[in-house]
C-alpha angles and dihedrals in degrees: 000000000000124000124203122196121205133175118266090239091055091047091052091049091051090048092051091049092052091048090051090052091049091049092049091049092052090049092049100041100029128241097262097065115136098209118216093348088087093054127078130188127239095266093053091046091052091051092046092051095034093232135126124258087250091058090050089052089051091050091050093049092049089048091235092133125036115232143168134218117223116177093339092309125112121233132183131194108249090225091055091054092048092047091050091051092048092050092050092050090053091049092051092048091050091051091051093051 
């Protein structure tokens, strides 16, 4: 184990800087964010939409569904998936009528 000693003044400055970053993040993102609970991975999105991974790739390439890459893994906002499914249901209903 390695120990690092720093002056109290330096520690307080670092602490203030971190608090400022946390405050800015709360102001930017809002306080009622749910973190990663709102994000689902590709496998969960495929199961939710009942489509294959290839179809999800096609939807990403056509920019039909917003997504993010984190460490070479694809994530979607759950709300974006639900919105996409709702829009497609409305389009199908309109075509039938």
